[in-house]
N, C-alpha and C positions, 0 to 999 in steps of 0.2 A: 444586784440589777433590781429595776422596779418590777412591779405588778404588771402582767403582760394584759393588754384592753385589746378589744375587739368592739366592734360596731353592728347592730341588728335593726332593721327598719320594719315596723309594722305598718304603718300608714305615711303621709307627708312627712310625720316627725319621726324622730330618729332616737333610740336608748342606747347608754352605753353600759356594758359588763364588765366589771372589773373583780376583784377578789371579794369585796365587801357586798356586793348584788347588782340589779339593774338599776341605773339612774337615766335622768336625762340628758341626751347629749349636749354640750357645752356650745355654746354661739361659736360661729364661726367654723364648726364641721359640719354643715349642712349638707356636704358630698360625701358624708361617711358611707351611705347605702350605696353609693356608686363604685367607691374604693373596695368594698366589700365584695360586691359582686365580681368588680375585676380581679382580686386577689383568689376568690373561689375559681374562677375561669383559668386564672393562671395556674394554680395549684393542679387543677385538674387535666391541664394541658403537660404539663411536666409529668405526672403519672403517666399520660397515653404516651409520651416519648420514652420514659424508661421502659416501659410494658413492650414498646414497638422494639426497642434497642436490644431486649432480653430476648424478646421471640424470634428477631433477626439475627442476634447471635447464636440461638441454640440451632436454627435453619442451617446457618453457616459451619457451625462446628460440628453436625451431626455427620454429615459425609466425610469431614477430615479426620473423626474419631473412628468411622469405619474404615478408613484406608489406612490408618496408622495403625490398626489392628491385623489389617491384611499385610501391610508394607514388615509388620515385627514376624509374622507366620511366614512369609517369603524371604526374609533376610537372615534369620536365624532361629534355632530351636532353644525354646526358654523352658526351662522345668524346674519344678520345686518337690522335695521329695523328703519323706520322715520314715525313721528306721528304729528299731529295737538294736540295743548294742551290747555285745557280750565282752567283757573286757578280760582278758588274761596277762597282766603285767607281770615284770620283773624287776627288782632292785639291785643294784651294784655300788660297792663302794661305800657303805652306808657309815656314816658316823653318829656318834651320841656324847654330846659335850667336848667333842675333840680326840673322843677315844674310839678306836675302830672296834668293828663287833665282829664275835666269832661265829655266829649265826643271824640270819635276816630270813623273813617272810612275809609277803604281802598276799591277800587274798585276792580270787577272782571277783568280777564285780559285775554290775550291770547297768544300762542307763539307756541314752537315748541321743539320738541325731537329727538336724536338719539341715538340709544342702539346698540350696540354688544355683543353679548352673545355666551358661550361656554357650551355645556352639554356633559360633557364625558361619553364614552362607560362603563367604571367600575362602573358609577352610574346608570346604565341603561338609561343614557339621560333623567334621571327624575330628579336629582338636578346638579344644574349649577351657573355660576358665569356671572354676566352681567353687563358690564359697560354703564353709562348712562350720558347724557349731555341734559338738559333741560332749560326752562326758560320762564318766561310770562313777561309781563309790564302792569303797571296801574296806579292810582292814589291813595294816603293817604292824609288824613286832618284830623286836630283836633281843639279843643276849650278847652283852660286853665281855670283852676279855675279863675284867673282873668279877664275871658272873652277876654282873646288874642287867636288869631286864626292863623293857618297857613296851608299849602297845598304844595304837592310836586308831581313829578310823581317818579314812582319807577319802577326799574326793577330789577326782582330776578333771578340769575341764579346759577344751581345746577350741581356739577358734583359729580357722585355719584358710588357707587360700591355695588353692589346687590347680594345677597343669595338667588336664585331663584328655589321652588321645583313647577314642573310642571306634569302633564300627559303626557306621551311621545308619543302616538300613538292616533289615533282615528280622525274622522271629527273635533271635538269640543275638545280642550285642555284647562282646566283649569289651571291658574298658581296662586302662593302667593309668597311673597318673603319680605325680610327686607333687609336695605341697610342703609351704612354710608357714608358721603363725606364731600363737602364743599361748602356750599353758599357764593354768593356775592351778597350782596346789592348796589344797584347804586341809588343813590338820585340826581336828577337833577331837575333844575328850582323850589327851594325849598324856598319858603317863609315863613319861621319859626320865631319866636322870637329868638334873642341871636345870629342868625348866619349871619357871613359876607359873608361866601360864598355860594352863590344862584345858582350856575352853574352846578356844578357837585362834587360829592363825592362818593367814594365806599367804603365800609367794609366788612372784610370776617367774617363768623360765621360757626362753626361746626353743622352739620345737622345729623337727623336720619329720615329714613320713613318705612312706612309699605304700602304694595301695594297687589293689587289681579286684576287678568283679564281673560280674555278668548281669545283664537286663535282660529279662523276657516280655514282650511286648504282649499284653494280654488284651489289649484295644487300640484304636486309632492313637490314642493319646495317652493311656493308661498303662503302667509297667510294673513289674516286679523285679527286685535285684536282689543279690547276696553280693555281700563285699568283705575282703580281708586287707586289714591295714598294719604296718607296723610304725610306730611313733616313738622317737627319741628325745629325750628332754632331761634335763637337771633341776631338783628343788633344794633350796637353802633356807630352813627355818632358823629361830635363835635354839642353837645344841642340836639342831637334828640335820642333816643333809643325807642326799643320795642321789645316785643317777636313775633314771626312770627309765624303762623299756616297756611300752605298751603294744601288745599284740590285741587285736579289736576283731570282731565279727560281726558283720551288720545285716541284717534282714528287714527290707522295708519297700515301701509301696512309692510309686511317684507319679508324677502329671505333666505333661508337656503341652505348653500353650503354643 
């Protein structure tokens, strides 16, 4: 692209500015001043139009935004919550390198949870959908029939979609639900027979759960809750596999919008 050129007038004569500096306006361009003033006026007009459109848009959208909040509050209960999680898992049918084990053990763990729920008005805010993500970490160990042994650290992360039925009003609001989703088992520092990778390995598993709990309204929108859930899944890593049964206790706080 060539150099950008524009023209500035002082008196009846005009000069032209380019990348090299100021020089006299070439012949035949005696109207440069008029064109510059017209361009300046046009630019100012464009800016004024853009400003008017933005201000007008804000004026138009402001009532709609307030109405949308009112509509959301009138049409559904939307809440977000977080909790501390205690995990009390059990493992079954454990296999190490294709060999059954004589004894297995998994430690209790601790973790956290985040929930987002929606209870629409057309269900009387009694039946809703909940998205949930939670996990715990602990340790697992086992002894094989041939007196081989091993241990590892285990983290289980769960992403669930729940169908929840709850009492929509009152100071105390019991609820219950079922859910399906995806669980990820992360095995690290694994010292098991027939495993070359002892650092880190993850595996997915389909999961389902049953849950029940109680909400305690401590304000117009804030609440505390306690919950118990039982989750079922299975994990299969290289040379290590077992069925996983997780019992979880949650204590948390939430806010309804």
